[in-house]
N, C-alpha and C positions, 0 to 999 in steps of 0.2 A: 537218712543215709542214702547216697546215690551209689548203689552197688554196681560193680563192674566185674565181668569175667573175661579174661584173655584166654583164647585157645591157641595162641601162637607166642613165639618169642620175638623180641625186637632189640635192636641196638639203639643207643642214643648217645650223642656227642658228650664227651666229658666237659667240653668247654663251649661257650658261645662262639659262633663264627666271628673271626677277627677281621679287622680291616686288611691285614696282610693277606689273608686268604681271599677275601672278597675283591681286593684290588687285583690279585692274580687272575680272577675270573673276568673282571672288567677288561683287563689288557688282552686276555686270550680271546675275547669276543669283540675286540675292536673298539672298546670304549675307554676314553681317558679316565683316570682315577678321579678326576675332578667332577665326574658325573655324580658322585655321591659325596656330600659334604661331611666333614668330621666336626662341624660346628666350632672349629678352632681349638679342639681339645687334643688333636693329634691322632695318628693312625696306628700302624704297626700292630701291636698285640692287644690293643683296645678292641672291644666288641664293635662290629660294624653297626652304625645307626643311620637314621634317615633313609631306611629302605622300607618299602611297602611290603605287604603280604605277597603281592604279585612278584615283586623283585626277588623275594626269598624263594618263591617257587621256581623262578628262572634259574637261580643259582643251584637249587637242588637238581634240576634237570641237567644242567651243565656238569655238575659233580658226578652224576650217574654216568654220563657219557665218558668222563675221564677214566672211570674204572671199569668200563665195559658192561654197565648195567642198563636195562631199559629205562626210559623216562617214567617217572611216577605220575606226571601230570600232563594234561592237555593245556597248552598255553593260549587257547582260544576260549574254551568253556571252563577251564580251571578244575575240571573233574579229575578224579584219580583214574589211572590207567593200569590195567592188569598186564601180565607179561606178554600178552599178544597185542597190546596197544588198544584194547577195547575199554570203553568207559566202565567203571565199576564202583560200587560202594563197599566191596569186600576187601578190607585192608590186608587180609591174608594172601591175596593174589597180587599185591603190589610189591615189586621187587626193588625198585629204584630208591635212591635217597629222597627223602621228603621231610616235611615238617612233622613233629610228633603230634599225635592226637591229644586232645585235652586229657583223656584218661591215661594215656602213656606218660604224658608229662607229669601229671599229678602223682602217679604211682612211683615214678622215678624220683621225683623231688622229695617224696616222703620216705625215701630209702627203701622202697619196695614193701612198705607195711603200714602206711598211714591210713586212718579211718577219718572220714569227714561227715559230720552230721549238721545239716542246715547251715553250711558254710563255716562251721566251727570244728576245729580239730578235737577229736575225742580220744585220740591215742597218739603216742609218740611225740615228736618235737613240733613246736609251733612253726619253726622255720626249717629250711632244707639243710639239715645237719646239726641243729641245736636249738635251744630255747633262748639263747642270747643273740639278738640280731647283729650286734657289733662283731661277733666272732665269725659270722658266715655271710654277711651281706653288706655291700656298699649301699647305704640309704641316705635320705635327705638329712637325717640327724647328724651325720658325720662327714658328708661330702656334698659337693654341688656339681659333680661331673662323673662320667663313667671312667673306670680304671682298667688297666691291663687285666686280662682274664686270669683266674686262678690265684688272685691275691688274698682271698679269704679261705677259711677251712672248708674242705669238701664235705658232702654228706656221706652216709654209710656206704653208698655205692661208688664213691670216688668221683662224684659229679660236682663241679664248681659253679658258683654264681647262679644257682637255681632260685635262690632268694637274693634279690637286689642286683646291683650293677646296671643291667638294663632289663626291662620287660622282654618277653620272648613270644613271638608269634607262634601260635599252634595251628594245626590244620583246620580245626573245626569252625563251622559257622556258629554264631552265637544263638543259644536257645536254652530253654529250661532243661533240667536234668531228667525230669519225670520221676515217678514214684516206684518204679519196678526195676530190678537189676537188668542191666543191658550187657549183651555179649559183643565184644569187639566194637564198641561204639566209635563213630566217626563224626559226631556232631549233628546238628539240626539239618533237616532236608530243605528248610525254607529260610528266607532271609538272606542278607548279603554280608553283614558285618562279620569279621573274623575275630576270634578270641586271642587275647594275649595274656600271659601268666607271669607270676614271679616277683613283681615289683621291680623297682629300679632306683637309680641315683636320685630321681625326682620325687620318690615316695617316702612318706613317713614309714617308720619301721613296721607298723601294723599292717600296711599294705604289701609287705614282703612275705607274709605268711603263705604257706603252701596252698591254702584253700582259696585265696583271692583271685578273682578274674576280672579282666576288662575286655573291651571290644571296640573295634574301629572299622571303618570302611577299608576294603582290601587294597585300594589304590593309594591310600595315604601313607606317607612315611613320617616318622617322628624321631626327634633326637633322644628319646628315652626308650625306644623299642628296637631290639635286634632279634636274633633267632639262633637256634641250634638245630642240627639235623638228626634224623632218625631213619631207621630202615627195618623192615620186616625181615626176620631171619628165615631163610629157606633151607 
């Protein structure tokens, strides 16, 4: 078991960030919407795809500015920033919108109560919101493209598409979990690849389970990865 303790509260988006919202950001920052391809599947209420981890960070910083919050990230070092703008690894001091940490994502996807042992769910549902993937997830067994967000059943916390539709970037660098419980973890301190979670339209149902993780270089965008936002509650 990779035990985690949170000493803070956080908010996480009920939906994946859509093309509609991401296009608004592109236009507001002087970029045409054609900057990000929809791979021919359409935009609107579908989850944004073909965005890198770094693109997602820039969106989070812009969103923070829209609502009067300080930026959560440096866009040169990609480190977290505290409320004074100083680099930090303490997530409790980061006020702006950001990507969820792996631990935050997994806890939320599991409905706030899932236990994971050696990558296998030992309690509660296999998927985010149920044991039947077809009820909660768009996956490769039933589709070949991403769908408008919120089309499947939510989990116990009212969160949609945390299994399937598109994988979701998390804040964390990829690394092992370690054998001892961690408090407020933010991922590995070494390496460059960033973790994505949740499975997507390209995945067999088994890869949409809450425990599954993947990783990719942070500058790469893919047509099967999007993101949702999170924020530490002050």
